[in-house]
C-alpha positions in Angstrom: -10.6 -9.3 -7.0 -12.2 -11.8 -4.7 -13.1 -11.4 -1.1 -14.2 -7.8 -1.8 -10.6 -6.6 -1.4 -11.7 -3.0 -2.1 -13.7 -3.0 1.2 -10.6 -4.0 3.1 -8.5 -1.4 1.2 -11.0 1.3 2.0 -11.3 0.3 5.6 -7.5 0.2 6.0 -7.1 3.6 4.3 -9.7 5.2 6.5 -8.2 3.7 9.7 -4.7 4.9 8.9 -5.9 8.3 7.7 -7.9 8.8 10.9 -4.9 7.9 13.1 -2.4 9.8 11.0 -4.7 12.7 10.5 -5.2 13.0 14.3 -1.4 13.2 14.9 -0.9 15.6 11.9 -3.5 18.0 13.2 -1.4 18.5 16.4 1.1 20.2 14.0 3.9 18.4 15.8 6.4 16.0 14.5 7.8 12.7 15.8 11.5 13.8 15.5 13.7 16.1 13.5 13.9 13.9 10.5 10.1 14.2 10.0 10.2 17.9 10.8 12.6 18.4 8.0 10.0 17.1 5.5 7.6 19.8 6.8 10.3 22.5 6.4 10.5 21.3 2.8 6.7 21.4 2.3 6.6 24.9 3.7 9.5 26.0 1.5 7.8 24.6 -1.6 4.5 26.5 -0.7 6.4 29.7 0.0 8.2 29.8 -3.3 5.3 28.5 -5.4 6.9 25.1 -6.0 9.7 26.7 -8.0 12.7 25.5 -6.0 13.7 22.9 -3.3 15.9 25.6 -1.6 14.8 26.2 2.0 14.5 29.7 3.3 16.6 30.2 6.5 14.9 32.9 8.5 18.0 33.5 10.6 20.1 34.3 7.6 19.4 38.1 8.1 21.4 37.8 11.3 23.7 35.0 10.1 24.9 36.0 6.6 27.9 33.6 6.8 25.6 30.7 7.5 27.5 29.7 10.7 24.4 29.0 12.8 22.1 27.0 10.5 19.8 25.0 12.8 19.5 21.9 10.6 22.4 20.0 12.3 24.2 18.0 9.5 21.1 17.5 7.4 21.7 20.2 4.8 24.0 21.1 1.9 25.0 24.4 0.3 24.7 24.7 -3.5 25.3 28.1 -5.1 24.7 29.8 -1.7 21.4 28.2 -1.2 20.4 25.7 1.5 19.0 22.3 0.5 17.9 19.7 2.9 19.5 16.2 2.6 16.2 14.5 2.0 14.4 13.0 -0.9 12.0 15.6 -2.4 9.1 13.6 -3.9 7.0 12.9 -0.8 7.2 16.5 0.3 6.3 17.6 -3.2 3.1 15.5 -3.1 2.4 16.4 0.5 2.6 20.1 -0.3 -0.3 19.6 -2.8 -2.4 17.6 -0.4 -1.6 20.1 2.4 -3.0 22.9 0.3 -6.2 21.0 -0.3 -6.7 19.3 3.0 -4.6 21.1 5.6 -2.6 19.1 8.1 -4.4 15.8 7.3 -3.0 16.1 3.8 0.5 15.6 5.1 -0.1 11.9 5.8 -2.0 11.0 2.6 1.2 9.7 0.8 2.5 7.7 3.8 -0.9 6.1 4.3 -1.1 5.2 0.6 2.3 3.7 0.9 1.3 1.2 3.5 -2.0 0.4 1.8 -0.4 -0.2 -1.6 2.2 -2.4 0.1 -0.5 -4.5 1.7 -2.3 -4.8 -1.7 1.0 -6.0 -3.3 1.4 -8.7 -0.7 -2.2 -9.8 -1.2 -1.7 -10.1 -4.9 1.6 -11.9 -4.5 0.0 -14.5 -2.2 -2.9 -15.0 -4.6 -0.5 -15.3 -7.6 1.4 -18.1 -5.9 -1.7 -19.8 -4.4 -0.9 -19.1 -0.8 -4.1 -19.2 1.3 -5.3 -16.5 3.7 -4.3 -13.6 1.5 -6.8 -11.2 3.1 -5.6 -12.0 6.6 -2.0 -11.4 5.5 -3.1 -8.1 3.9 -4.0 -6.9 7.4 -0.9 -8.5 9.0 1.2 -6.4 6.6 -0.6 -3.2 7.5 -1.2 -3.4 11.2 1.1 -6.2 12.4 4.4 -4.7 11.2 6.1 -1.3 11.6 4.5 -0.2 8.4 1.6 0.7 10.7 3.8 3.1 12.6 5.4 4.7 9.5 2.1 5.2 7.8 1.2 7.9 10.4 4.1 10.2 9.9 5.2 12.6 7.1 8.0 10.3 6.0 9.1 8.7 2.8 9.5 5.1 4.1 6.2 3.6 3.2 6.1 4.8 -0.5 9.6 3.3 -0.9 8.4 0.0 0.6 5.4 0.0 -1.7 7.7 0.4 -4.7 9.8 -2.6 -3.4 6.7 -4.7 -2.9 5.4 -4.0 -6.4 8.8 -4.7 -7.9 8.8 -8.1 -6.3 5.3 -8.7 -7.5 6.1 -7.7 -11.0 9.1 -10.1 -11.3 7.0 -12.9 -9.7 4.1 -12.4 -12.1 6.4 -12.3 -15.1 7.8 -15.8 -14.1 4.4 -17.3 -13.3 2.7 -16.0 -16.3 5.7 -16.4 -18.5 5.5 -12.8 -19.9 8.1 -10.0 -19.8 5.8 -7.1 -19.3 5.1 -7.5 -15.6 8.9 -7.6 -14.9 9.3 -4.3 -16.8 6.6 -2.6 -14.9 8.0 -4.0 -11.7 11.3 -2.5 -12.7 9.5 0.9 -13.2 8.2 0.6 -9.7 11.7 -0.2 -8.5 13.1 2.8 -10.4 10.6 5.1 -8.8 11.5 3.7 -5.4 15.1 4.8 -6.0 13.9 8.4 -5.8 12.2 7.8 -2.4 14.9 6.4 -0.2 18.7 5.9 -0.5 18.5 2.3 0.8 16.4 1.4 -2.2 19.6 1.4 -4.2 20.7 -1.5 -2.0 17.4 -3.2 -2.4 17.6 -2.8 -6.2 21.0 -4.5 -6.1 19.7 -7.3 -4.0 16.6 -7.8 -6.1 18.5 -7.8 -9.3 21.1 -10.3 -8.1 18.3 -12.6 -6.7 16.4 -12.4 -10.0 19.6 -13.2 -12.0 20.8 -16.1 -9.9 17.6 -17.7 -8.6 15.7 -17.3 -11.8 18.5 -18.3 -14.1 16.4 -20.3 -16.5 14.5 -17.1 -17.1 17.5 -14.8 -16.7 16.1 -12.3 -19.3 13.7 -11.4 -16.4 16.6 -9.7 -14.6 17.5 -7.8 -17.8 13.9 -6.6 -18.3 13.7 -5.6 -14.6 16.8 -3.5 -15.0 15.5 -1.8 -18.1 12.2 -1.1 -16.3 14.2 0.3 -13.3 16.1 2.6 -15.7 12.9 3.8 -17.3 11.4 4.6 -13.9 14.5 6.2 -12.4 15.7 8.2 -15.4 13.0 10.9 -15.2 13.6 11.3 -11.5 17.4 11.6 -12.0 16.9 14.2 -14.7 14.4 16.2 -12.6 16.8 16.2 -9.6 19.7 17.3 -11.8 17.7 20.2 -13.0 16.5 21.2 -9.6 19.5 20.6 -7.3 22.4 20.1 -9.8 23.0 16.4 -9.2 21.0 13.4 -10.6 21.1 11.4 -7.3 19.6 14.2 -5.3 20.6 15.7 -2.0 19.8 12.6 0.1 22.3 10.4 -1.7 24.7 12.8 -3.4 25.5 14.7 -0.3 25.9 11.8 2.1 27.7 9.5 -0.3 29.6 11.8 -2.6 30.0 14.9 -0.5 28.0 17.1 -2.9 27.3 20.5 -1.4 28.8 19.6 2.0 29.9 22.8 3.7 33.5 23.2 4.9 32.2 22.5 8.4 29.0 22.1 10.2 28.3 24.0 13.3 27.2 20.7 14.8 29.1 17.5 13.9 27.7 14.1 14.6 29.2 12.0 17.3 31.2 9.0 16.2 28.9 6.7 18.1 26.3 7.3 15.4 28.5 5.4 13.0 30.0 2.7 15.3 29.5 -0.5 13.3 28.8 -2.7 16.3 26.2 -0.3 17.6 24.6 0.1 14.2 24.4 -3.7 13.7 22.8 -4.2 17.1 20.3 -1.4 16.7 19.2 -2.6 13.2 18.4 -6.1 14.6 17.1 -6.1 18.1 16.6 -3.7 21.1 19.0 -4.5 23.9 19.7 -1.3 25.6 22.7 -0.5 27.8 22.2 -1.2 31.5 18.6 -2.4 30.8 17.8 -5.8 32.4 14.3 -5.8 30.9 15.4 -5.4 27.3 18.3 -7.9 27.8 15.9 -10.5 29.1 13.3 -9.7 26.4 15.9 -10.0 23.7 17.3 -13.2 25.1 13.8 -14.8 25.3 12.9 -13.7 21.8 16.1 -14.9 20.2 16.0 -18.3 21.9 12.2 -18.6 21.1 12.8 -17.8 17.4 15.6 -20.4 17.2 13.4 -23.0 18.9 10.5 -22.3 16.5 12.8 -22.5 13.4 14.2 -25.8 14.6 10.8 -27.1 15.3 9.6 -26.2 11.9 12.5 -27.4 9.9 13.3 -30.7 11.6 10.8 -33.5 11.0 11.6 -35.2 14.3 11.3 -31.9 16.2 8.1 -30.7 14.6 6.0 -31.4 17.6 3.3 -29.5 19.4 5.3 -29.5 22.6 8.4 -27.8 21.1 6.2 -25.4 19.0 4.4 -24.3 22.2 7.6 -23.9 24.1 9.1 -21.7 21.4 5.8 -19.7 21.3 5.9 -19.3 25.0 9.4 -17.9 25.0 8.5 -15.5 22.2 5.4 -14.3 23.9 7.2 -13.7 27.1 10.0 -11.8 25.4 7.8 -9.7 23.2 5.4 -9.1 26.1 8.3 -7.6 28.0 9.1 -5.4 25.0 5.5 -4.2 25.0 5.9 -3.3 28.7 9.1 -1.4 27.9 7.4 0.5 25.0 4.5 1.5 27.2 6.8 3.3 29.6 7.0 4.9 26.9 10.2 4.1 25.0 10.8 3.5 21.3 11.9 0.0 20.3 14.5 -0.3 17.6 15.4 -3.4 15.6 13.9 -5.6 12.9 13.4 -8.6 15.2 12.0 -6.5 18.0 8.9 -5.4 16.1 8.3 -8.3 13.7 7.4 -11.5 15.6 6.4 -13.4 12.5 10.0 -13.4 11.4 10.3 -16.8 13.1 8.2 -18.2 10.2 9.9 -16.0 7.6 13.4 -17.4 8.4 12.3 -21.0 8.7 13.4 -21.9 5.1 11.2 -24.5 3.5 13.3 -27.3 2.1 12.4 -29.0 -1.2 11.3 -32.2 0.6 8.6 -30.2 2.3 7.5 -28.2 -0.7 8.6 -28.6 -4.2 5.6 -27.2 -6.1 5.2 -24.9 -9.0 5.8 -21.7 -7.0 8.9 -22.8 -5.2 11.2 -20.7 -7.6 9.3 -17.6 -6.5 9.7 -18.5 -2.9 13.5 -19.0 -3.3 13.8 -15.8 -5.3 12.1 -13.8 -2.6 14.1 -15.5 0.2 17.3 -14.7 -1.7 16.3 -11.1 -2.2 15.4 -10.7 1.4 18.7 -12.2 2.7 20.8 -10.3 0.2 19.3 -7.0 1.2 19.6 -7.8 4.9 23.2 -8.8 4.5 24.2 -5.8 2.4 22.5 -3.4 4.9 23.9 -5.0 8.0 27.5 -4.9 6.8 27.5 -1.8 4.6 25.0 0.7 6.0 26.8 3.3 8.2 24.1 4.3 10.7 21.0 2.8 12.4 18.7 5.8 12.0 18.3 7.4 15.4 15.0 7.4 17.2 12.6 5.0 15.3 10.3 2.1 15.6 11.8 -1.1 14.4 14.5 -0.7 11.8 13.4 2.0 9.4 16.3 1.5 7.0 15.4 -2.2 6.7 11.7 -1.5 6.0 11.8 -2.6 2.3 12.3 -6.1 3.5 9.0 -6.1 5.4 6.6 -7.2 2.7 9.1 -9.9 1.6 9.2 -11.3 5.2 5.4 -11.3 5.4 5.2 -13.3 2.2 7.9 -15.7 3.4 6.1 -16.3 6.7 2.8 -17.0 4.9 4.4 -19.4 2.4 6.3 -21.2 5.2 3.2 -21.5 7.4 1.2 -23.1 4.6 4.0 -25.4 3.6 4.7 -26.7 7.1 1.0 -27.0 7.9 0.5 -29.1 4.8 3.0 -31.8 6.0 2.1 -31.8 9.7 -0.3 -34.2 11.3 -3.6 -32.9 12.5 -2.5 -32.1 16.1 0.7 -30.4 15.0 -1.2 -28.4 12.3 -3.6 -27.1 14.9 -0.6 -26.1 17.1 0.9 -24.4 14.1 -2.2 -22.3 13.7 -2.2 -21.2 17.3 1.5 -20.5 17.1 1.0 -18.2 14.1 -2.0 -16.6 15.8 0.1 -15.9 18.9 2.9 -14.3 16.9 0.5 -12.2 14.9 -1.4 -11.2 18.0 1.7 -10.1 19.9 2.9 -8.3 16.7 -0.3 -6.3 16.6 0.1 -5.4 20.3 3.7 -4.3 19.6 2.4 -1.9 16.8 -0.2 -0.6 19.2 2.5 0.1 21.7 4.3 1.9 18.9 1.2 4.1 18.5 1.3 4.8 22.2 4.9 5.9 21.8 3.9 8.1 18.8 1.2 9.8 20.7 3.5 10.4 23.7 6.3 11.8 21.5 3.8 14.1 19.7 2.4 15.3 23.1 5.9 16.1 24.4 6.7 17.9 21.2 3.5 19.9 21.5 4.4 21.0 25.0 7.9 22.1 24.0 6.5 23.8 20.9 3.9 25.7 23.0 6.5 26.8 25.5 8.8 28.1 22.7 6.0 29.9 21.0 5.0 31.5 24.3 8.4 33.2 24.7 8.2 36.9 24.1 11.4 37.0 22.2 11.3 36.5 18.5 14.9 35.3 18.2 15.7 32.0 19.9 19.3 30.7 20.4 19.8 27.0 21.3 22.6 24.5 21.6 20.0 21.8 20.6 21.0 21.0 17.0 17.7 19.2 16.3 15.3 21.7 17.9 14.4 23.8 14.8 13.7 20.7 12.7 11.9 18.9 15.4 9.7 21.9 16.2 9.0 22.7 12.5 5.5 23.7 13.5 6.8 26.8 15.3 5.9 29.7 13.1 6.7 32.9 15.0 10.3 32.4 16.0 13.7 32.6 14.3 15.9 29.8 15.7 19.7 29.8 15.5 22.1 27.2 16.6 25.1 28.0 18.9 27.5 25.2 19.6 29.0 26.7 22.8 29.3 29.8 24.9 31.9 31.4 22.6 29.5 31.0 19.6 26.7 32.4 21.7 28.7 35.5 22.7 29.8 36.2 19.1 26.2 35.9 17.8 24.8 38.1 20.6 27.1 41.0 19.5 26.0 40.6 15.9 22.3 40.5 16.9 22.6 43.6 19.0 24.4 45.4 16.0 21.4 44.4 13.8 19.0 46.0 16.2 17.7 42.9 18.1 16.8 44.0 21.7 15.5 40.8 23.1 16.5 37.1 22.8 15.6 33.8 24.3 18.3 31.2 25.1 17.0 27.6 25.4 19.7 25.1 26.2 19.5 21.4 26.2 18.6 19.9 29.6 21.7 17.6 29.5 24.2 20.1 27.9 24.3 23.3 29.9 24.9 26.6 28.1 26.1 29.4 30.3 24.7 32.8 29.3 27.3 35.5 30.0 26.3 38.8 31.6 28.2 40.6 28.9 29.4 39.8 25.4 31.7 42.4 23.9 29.9 45.7 24.4 26.5 44.1 24.9 25.0 43.4 28.4 22.5 40.6 28.7 19.9 41.2 31.4 17.7 38.3 32.4 14.0 39.2 32.6 12.0 36.0 32.8 13.4 32.4 32.5 15.2 31.9 29.2 14.6 35.6 28.1 17.3 38.3 28.0 17.3 42.0 27.1 20.3 43.2 25.1 21.5 46.5 26.3 24.6 48.6 25.8 27.2 47.6 28.4 27.9 50.4 31.0 
């Protein structure tokens, strides 16, 4: 490889590993969804890698499994508790954790982002798009892949599989060979085991390959065969381990496999409101927030202006390009200010400024070269995936940076931006071409600032989690009751407590009686700050005597 790519790969790996390792050594987790992965890692280590079933420490006090503290992210199969997550990243992380300690938890996510950046680099070189090394770094540090590389999550490995699948198909077309499409399909099949949304991506990619590459339609067939070859071993493995080939992340949520008769905590309907989901997937405009409204308005108008300036010959002027850039910089600058408060920013558009170039479709009269079929194929795959997700996906994903369910589209959008920039620069006059360079630099620069703001949010969230975790660990009681459904997963680093979930005061009183009967003499009750939980002075024949804040002695009622 030219340009000493290996030096860039090594530098990127060390940068991400250093940042992710720092966060991992705090033994705290961004949110409950990440903490669940550590619960799975710990379960695998505890049982010697023999089962994905998770040990529930509170089961000794909760034999009927009515107070499981994993909100609605678990299933019951043959009396065992399985988390509704994909298992392969935790499996790999468990091995690295044994070897390297906490730093090992982020090895796979870091590799996911690095491999994605390499795939984008190779795709750009394959189709003769200049600046491949620069776009390698844009992929890694100018998009939300930077954020997700630093957490024990399965997003970046899935994105890497998506990127390599696209590269495989593109190489098969350019080189006129079927083998790259097959191996791209294998990567796609492996990706199906990493994230549920990869099934949507596979559908979009297959349709795009079939329709946009119709003269070489056998490519789509070979891609499908490769995907089957990559996914089949994972399906078989999941069937043997959890009883369903699709695994718990998909089979439970889509088909109801292992869903208990009722969860102690049920999700609010707002999580699945289509309008809210659509908005959160695209752009951050928060309720009663003037700054995010203005930022979103400026960004959207700026992107429209830039797309019009790029696509229309008579409007492709320095003045209009700079006007669109100014609007985008103002809007994205406000988003950076909001994030530094700190506050997480959701939405694809919010955290990916180069999307203005990505969506500025290059017409045939601007570029009709040898690699145009690849460009059209990737554009079709990106738009199909985006459309399917926006109208079919039931939830936006909670606390996040950008739109985590849309992450597989990221390397495609980077490639589309690079291709469009080169195409429009080639047909512009010297002055306009120089303005285009500054426009791209401005969008890339503010994109990097946004990702750094995301890092600031990450550090802040880990710090808050560490403070809460330390306060829980300092409580003298070993048994902790809470009406916070996400606490046990979020604070997965807590080692010396048994956390049980209680939905309300009635559930609390019932559980207190059972705990006292099992010989528990002291409990802690930690309610949510915004959902009060009144602790009774007596439950049945058990008196609760407050000693220090949150801690109660269980005694026989007089």
